[in-house]
N, C-alpha and C positions, 0 to 999 in steps of 0.2 A: 657208887659208894661200896660196892661189894669188894673191891680190891683193897680197901683200907684194912690195916691191921697186919699182924705177923702171919707169915705163911709157914715158917719153920720156927719151932720153939724147942727148948730143952726142958724136960721134966725129970727131976732126979738124975741129972747127968745123961739122959737118953734123948737123942734127936727124935722129934715127933712133930705132929701138926695139930693145930687147934681142932680140926675135924676128927682126928683119931682120939683126942683126949675127951672131947665133949660128946662123942658118939651120937646117939639119936636126938639129942637136944640141939645139936650144932645148927641144923637148918633153920629152926625157929629163931635161935639167937642171931644168926647171920642175917635173916630177913628183917628182924626188928632193928638191928644195928644199921642196915642199909636204909631202911625207911626213915628212921629218925635222923640219921646224919644227912640224908638227902633233903629232908624237910629243913633242917638247920641251914644247910648250904644255900638252898633256894631262898629262904627268908633273909639270910645274910646278903645275898646278891640283890634282893629287892630293896633292902634297907640301904645299901651302898651303891645303888644303880648309877647315880650321878657320878660319883667318884670313879667308878669302874667303866664309865662310858657305855652303859647298857640301856640308857633311857629310851633309845629308839627301838630296841628289840625285846625289852623286858618290862612290861607294865608293872608298876609298883604302888599304884594308888590303893586306897582302902578296899575297893571292889576286887582288885586283883589279889590282894592278900586274903580277903575273905574266901575267894574262890580257891586259893591254894589250900587253906585249911579244910574247906568243905571237901575238896577232892582227896586230901590226905585221909580224912575221917572215913569217907566212902571206901577208899582203898583198904583201910584197916579192917573194916567190917567184911570186905571181900576176902581178905587174908584169913580172918578168923573162921569164916565159913569152911575154907579148905583145911585148916588145922583141926577143926572139929571132926572132919571125916577121917 
């Protein structure tokens, strides 16, 4: 999910990048965006596993979904630890 979003933008007619414009908050915003959109995509795939033909490779029962959110929450706490330093 890191590749999502614009790579080149124009600000007041000048070609630039989101990284240049957001400066030192770019990394935190980029990580949050990637984490949340990754969670959304995986939840979507779990909810539509049958239609997508993923039932043999992607468990999507209640236990699997609970594990998804537990892992996401643990990852968020891990990320917070690094941001605090």
